[in-house]
N, CA, C and O atoms as CSV, one atom per row, in Angstrom:
chain,resi,resn,atom,element,x,y,z
A,1,UNK,N,N,57.294,107.647,-191.055
A,1,UNK,CA,C,57.146,107.671,-189.627
A,1,UNK,C,C,58.458,107.210,-188.994
A,1,UNK,O,O,59.083,106.262,-189.471
A,2,UNK,N,N,58.869,107.876,-187.927
A,2,UNK,CA,C,60.093,107.521,-187.218
A,2,UNK,C,C,59.820,106.457,-186.162
A,2,UNK,O,O,58.708,106.328,-185.650
A,3,UNK,N,N,60.864,105.706,-185.856
A,3,UNK,CA,C,60.766,104.717,-184.788
A,3,UNK,C,C,61.223,105.348,-183.480
A,3,UNK,O,O,62.115,106.197,-183.461
A,4,UNK,N,N,60.611,104.929,-182.408
A,4,UNK,CA,C,61.025,105.326,-181.073
A,4,UNK,C,C,61.797,104.152,-180.475
A,4,UNK,O,O,61.265,103.048,-180.354
A,5,UNK,N,N,63.050,104.396,-180.102
A,5,UNK,CA,C,63.884,103.358,-179.516
A,5,UNK,C,C,64.225,103.776,-178.092
A,5,UNK,O,O,64.699,104.887,-177.856
A,6,UNK,N,N,63.981,102.885,-177.159
A,6,UNK,CA,C,64.260,103.149,-175.754
A,6,UNK,C,C,65.407,102.253,-175.329
A,6,UNK,O,O,65.392,101.047,-175.579
A,7,UNK,N,N,66.392,102.842,-174.692
A,7,UNK,CA,C,67.489,102.050,-174.140
A,7,UNK,C,C,67.602,102.386,-172.661
A,7,UNK,O,O,67.624,103.554,-172.274
A,8,UNK,N,N,67.673,101.344,-171.843
A,8,UNK,CA,C,67.668,101.528,-170.396
A,8,UNK,C,C,68.755,100.665,-169.760
A,8,UNK,O,O,69.180,99.662,-170.334
A,9,UNK,N,N,69.190,101.059,-168.591
A,9,UNK,CA,C,70.074,100.237,-167.784
A,9,UNK,C,C,69.190,99.529,-166.773
A,9,UNK,O,O,68.697,100.137,-165.823
A,10,UNK,N,N,68.995,98.234,-166.990
A,10,UNK,CA,C,68.080,97.446,-166.166
A,10,UNK,C,C,68.759,96.132,-165.807
A,10,UNK,O,O,69.239,95.421,-166.690
A,11,UNK,N,N,68.802,95.807,-164.537
A,11,UNK,CA,C,69.419,94.544,-164.118
A,11,UNK,C,C,68.444,93.391,-164.362
A,11,UNK,O,O,67.250,93.615,-164.565
A,12,UNK,N,N,68.953,92.167,-164.340
A,12,UNK,CA,C,68.102,90.998,-164.580
A,12,UNK,C,C,67.020,90.825,-163.527
A,12,UNK,O,O,65.990,90.205,-163.792
A,13,UNK,N,N,67.241,91.365,-162.340
A,13,UNK,CA,C,66.214,91.266,-161.300
A,13,UNK,C,C,65.259,92.459,-161.309
A,13,UNK,O,O,64.469,92.633,-160.381
A,14,UNK,N,N,65.334,93.291,-162.373
A,14,UNK,CA,C,64.370,94.360,-162.559
A,14,UNK,C,C,64.689,95.677,-161.891
A,14,UNK,O,O,63.825,96.551,-161.821
A,15,UNK,N,N,65.900,95.847,-161.399
A,15,UNK,CA,C,66.269,97.100,-160.749
A,15,UNK,C,C,66.723,98.103,-161.801
A,15,UNK,O,O,67.617,97.823,-162.599
A,16,UNK,N,N,66.097,99.269,-161.791
A,16,UNK,CA,C,66.457,100.319,-162.725
A,16,UNK,C,C,66.983,101.504,-161.918
A,16,UNK,O,O,66.252,102.129,-161.150
A,17,UNK,N,N,68.243,101.791,-162.109
A,17,UNK,CA,C,68.847,102.914,-161.399
A,17,UNK,C,C,70.046,103.390,-162.198
A,17,UNK,O,O,70.197,103.024,-163.363
A,18,UNK,N,N,70.885,104.185,-161.600
A,18,UNK,CA,C,72.029,104.711,-162.322
A,18,UNK,C,C,72.911,103.567,-162.836
A,18,UNK,O,O,73.000,102.515,-162.204
A,19,UNK,N,N,73.564,103.780,-163.988
A,19,UNK,CA,C,74.300,102.681,-164.634
A,19,UNK,C,C,75.674,102.381,-164.046
A,19,UNK,O,O,76.468,101.697,-164.691
A,20,UNK,N,N,75.978,102.861,-162.866
A,20,UNK,CA,C,77.298,102.618,-162.273
A,20,UNK,C,C,77.581,101.121,-162.107
A,20,UNK,O,O,78.738,100.706,-162.170
A,21,UNK,N,N,76.546,100.309,-161.897
A,21,UNK,CA,C,76.739,98.875,-161.703
A,21,UNK,C,C,77.244,98.177,-162.953
A,21,UNK,O,O,77.744,97.056,-162.864
A,22,UNK,N,N,77.128,98.812,-164.128
A,22,UNK,CA,C,77.559,98.172,-165.378
A,22,UNK,C,C,79.067,98.262,-165.603
A,22,UNK,O,O,79.598,97.561,-166.464
A,23,UNK,N,N,79.767,99.107,-164.851
A,23,UNK,CA,C,81.199,99.343,-165.076
A,23,UNK,C,C,82.042,98.059,-165.109
A,23,UNK,O,O,82.886,97.935,-165.997
A,24,UNK,N,N,81.863,97.105,-164.199
A,24,UNK,CA,C,82.700,95.905,-164.248
A,24,UNK,C,C,82.469,95.043,-165.501
A,24,UNK,O,O,83.316,94.222,-165.853
A,25,UNK,N,N,81.329,95.229,-166.167
A,25,UNK,CA,C,80.976,94.396,-167.315
A,25,UNK,C,C,81.216,95.094,-168.652
A,25,UNK,O,O,81.040,94.486,-169.707
A,26,UNK,N,N,81.614,96.357,-168.615
A,26,UNK,CA,C,81.789,97.158,-169.827
A,26,UNK,C,C,83.020,96.673,-170.585
A,26,UNK,O,O,84.062,96.415,-169.982
A,27,UNK,N,N,82.902,96.550,-171.920
A,27,UNK,CA,C,84.039,96.159,-172.740
A,27,UNK,C,C,83.935,96.851,-174.097
A,27,UNK,O,O,82.983,97.590,-174.346
A,28,UNK,N,N,84.895,96.617,-174.960
A,28,UNK,CA,C,84.937,97.292,-176.259
A,28,UNK,C,C,83.739,96.936,-177.141
A,28,UNK,O,O,83.256,97.777,-177.899
A,29,UNK,N,N,83.262,95.704,-177.047
A,29,UNK,CA,C,82.117,95.282,-177.854
A,29,UNK,C,C,80.844,96.032,-177.436
A,29,UNK,O,O,80.090,96.509,-178.283
A,30,UNK,N,N,80.622,96.128,-176.148
A,30,UNK,CA,C,79.455,96.863,-175.646
A,30,UNK,C,C,79.569,98.344,-176.001
A,30,UNK,O,O,78.585,98.971,-176.395
A,31,UNK,N,N,80.771,98.899,-175.859
A,31,UNK,CA,C,80.987,100.313,-176.198
A,31,UNK,C,C,80.672,100.575,-177.670
A,31,UNK,O,O,80.086,101.606,-178.000
A,32,UNK,N,N,81.053,99.656,-178.557
A,32,UNK,CA,C,80.778,99.826,-179.985
A,32,UNK,C,C,79.275,99.781,-180.264
A,32,UNK,O,O,78.767,100.573,-181.059
A,33,UNK,N,N,78.573,98.869,-179.621
A,33,UNK,CA,C,77.118,98.762,-179.812
A,33,UNK,C,C,76.423,100.033,-179.331
A,33,UNK,O,O,75.571,100.581,-180.031
A,34,UNK,N,N,76.787,100.504,-178.129
A,34,UNK,CA,C,76.148,101.708,-177.588
A,34,UNK,C,C,76.503,102.947,-178.409
A,34,UNK,O,O,75.666,103.834,-178.581
A,35,UNK,N,N,77.726,103.016,-178.913
A,35,UNK,CA,C,78.132,104.139,-179.759
A,35,UNK,C,C,77.341,104.151,-181.059
A,35,UNK,O,O,76.842,105.195,-181.479
A,36,UNK,N,N,77.225,102.990,-181.696
A,36,UNK,CA,C,76.436,102.896,-182.940
A,36,UNK,C,C,74.985,103.285,-182.692
A,36,UNK,O,O,74.378,103.993,-183.495
A,37,UNK,N,N,74.439,102.824,-181.586
A,37,UNK,CA,C,73.062,103.146,-181.216
A,37,UNK,C,C,72.881,104.660,-181.041
A,37,UNK,O,O,71.902,105.233,-181.518
A,38,UNK,N,N,73.816,105.288,-180.366
A,38,UNK,CA,C,73.739,106.716,-180.103
A,38,UNK,C,C,73.832,107.540,-181.386
A,38,UNK,O,O,73.026,108.443,-181.608
A,39,UNK,N,N,74.810,107.228,-182.222
A,39,UNK,CA,C,75.046,108.054,-183.402
A,39,UNK,C,C,74.126,107.732,-184.575
A,39,UNK,O,O,74.137,108.452,-185.573
A,40,UNK,N,N,73.333,106.671,-184.481
A,40,UNK,CA,C,72.340,106.365,-185.506
A,40,UNK,C,C,71.055,107.163,-185.295
A,40,UNK,O,O,70.204,107.223,-186.183
A,41,UNK,N,N,70.919,107.766,-184.135
A,41,UNK,CA,C,69.689,108.492,-183.791
A,41,UNK,C,C,69.686,109.891,-184.388
A,41,UNK,O,O,70.728,110.535,-184.509
A,42,UNK,N,N,68.485,110.349,-184.761
A,42,UNK,CA,C,68.311,111.728,-185.223
A,42,UNK,C,C,68.324,112.699,-184.051
A,42,UNK,O,O,68.791,113.832,-184.175
A,43,UNK,N,N,67.814,112.249,-182.925
A,43,UNK,CA,C,67.801,113.074,-181.718
A,43,UNK,C,C,67.848,112.149,-180.510
A,43,UNK,O,O,67.482,110.976,-180.590
A,44,UNK,N,N,68.304,112.697,-179.399
A,44,UNK,CA,C,68.459,111.921,-178.174
A,44,UNK,C,C,67.848,112.716,-177.028
A,44,UNK,O,O,68.092,113.914,-176.890
A,45,UNK,N,N,67.060,112.044,-176.217
A,45,UNK,CA,C,66.464,112.653,-175.037
A,45,UNK,C,C,67.123,112.025,-173.805
A,45,UNK,O,O,67.018,110.819,-173.580
A,46,UNK,N,N,67.786,112.839,-173.033
A,46,UNK,CA,C,68.429,112.364,-171.805
A,46,UNK,C,C,67.758,113.032,-170.629
A,46,UNK,O,O,67.380,114.201,-170.710
A,47,UNK,N,N,67.605,112.314,-169.549
A,47,UNK,CA,C,67.000,112.956,-168.392
A,47,UNK,C,C,66.797,112.000,-167.251
A,47,UNK,O,O,66.982,110.788,-167.367
A,48,UNK,N,N,66.409,112.588,-166.149
A,48,UNK,CA,C,66.158,111.814,-164.946
A,48,UNK,C,C,65.124,112.555,-164.118
A,48,UNK,O,O,65.200,113.771,-163.942
A,49,UNK,N,N,64.179,111.820,-163.625
A,49,UNK,CA,C,63.207,112.410,-162.711
A,49,UNK,C,C,63.537,111.913,-161.316
A,49,UNK,O,O,63.536,110.709,-161.064
A,50,UNK,N,N,63.813,112.818,-160.432
A,50,UNK,CA,C,64.147,112.434,-159.059
A,50,UNK,C,C,62.911,111.902,-158.350
A,50,UNK,O,O,61.815,112.446,-158.487
A,51,UNK,N,N,63.104,110.844,-157.602
A,51,UNK,CA,C,62.002,110.283,-156.834
A,51,UNK,C,C,61.642,111.215,-155.688
A,51,UNK,O,O,62.525,111.771,-155.034
A,52,UNK,N,N,60.384,111.383,-155.452
A,52,UNK,CA,C,59.931,112.237,-154.361
A,52,UNK,C,C,59.684,111.392,-153.116
A,52,UNK,O,O,58.947,110.408,-153.166
A,53,UNK,N,N,60.297,111.773,-152.006
A,53,UNK,CA,C,60.038,110.999,-150.774
A,53,UNK,C,C,58.603,111.266,-150.299
A,53,UNK,O,O,58.140,112.406,-150.309
A,54,UNK,N,N,57.925,110.228,-149.893
A,54,UNK,CA,C,56.527,110.368,-149.447
A,54,UNK,C,C,56.431,110.256,-147.989
A,54,UNK,O,O,55.337,110.348,-147.434
């Protein structure tokens, strides 16, 4: 059985949105972790569901 791994960009106050806010904190160590995470996967699902205005 395969494992399902979810990775999200989530701030400490619970805001989930585009990862542009992470740019000031990005460094080589984080890049290595995310690269290893990406290339260890058999498949990757990328996507976004746009919020519908009510």
